[in-house]
C-alpha positions, 0 to 999 in steps of 0.5 A, a space after each residue: 207031884 214033884 218034890 223039891 228041897 226047900 232052898 233057903 233065901 239067898 240072904 240067909 246066912 251060911 255058917 261053917 262047921 270047920 275052918 277052911 285050911 287057907 293060909 294065914 299070917 295070923 289067926 284070930 278067934 273071937 268067941 262069945 264064950 270059951 265053954 261052947 263046944 264049937 269054940 273048943 273044936 275050932 281052937 283045937 283045929 286051928 292049933 294044928 296050923 303053924 301060924 300064930 293063934 290069938 283068942 279073944 273071949 268073954 268070961 271063961 275059966 282060962 287064964 290070960 296069956 299071949 294066945 288067950 285074952 279074956 274079957 269081962 264083958 262084951 263091951 270090953 271084948 269089942 275094945 280088944 277086937 278093935 285093938 287086935 284088928 288095928 295091929 293085925 298084919 296083912 293075911 290075918 284070918 278072923 274066926 267069929 263064934 257065938 250067937 248070930 247077934 254077937 257074930 254079926 256085930 263083930 263082923 261089922 267091926 271087922 269089915 269097918 277095919 278093912 277085912 274082906 268077907 273072904 277073910 272072916 269065917 262065921 261059926 254060929 253057937 246059940 239062938 239069940 239073933 237080932 230083929 229089925 222092925 221095918 216100921 220104926 227101925 228099932 233093933 231088938 234081940 229075939 230067940 227063934 220066935 216067928 212072931 213077936 211084938 216090937 219092943 219099941 213101937 208095939 207092932 205085932 211082927 212076923 219074923 221073915 227069913 230075909 236077913 240083912 247082912 248090913 244090919 246083921 238082923 232079920 226083917 220084922 214086918 207087920 203080921 196083920 195090918 188090920 190088927 197092928 197092936 191087938 186092936 181091930 181096925 174097921 
């Protein structure tokens, strides 16, 4: 009998614990919440670099300054991110920290603004993630469940390990084709 370590699917996102020490003209941190320990550790690590640091975050008790801008909501933070990316010089590195649903939404904004994957670092903190129903194309927030009913069409879904970077979501497929919505089919 052989034992092999279970390898994650190629599509499974990989998150970082520490920032890469690559050169940058500016470093931009976008955080879902300032009081998460990964955010605090990330900011402390980045402050050791000589490049300018800008932090955008939702809520928090920090006072707004040139380096820290606090948004009241996620919608306001998204607007601040758009503005920061419009004025970002070449060589900017982006650090996204929050739950999967948050960081993949922000990553998509950065990609549309012209940033490359190599310029974006992802730090996961939280359990909320997105699920895409392959039957009705609806997206919904989930936690760490492996089975869930689609909030849009009601189909009982199996949450697959496959992750779509384009959608920023895990795939949900029909759990039991003979029992789609709790009704047994002949």
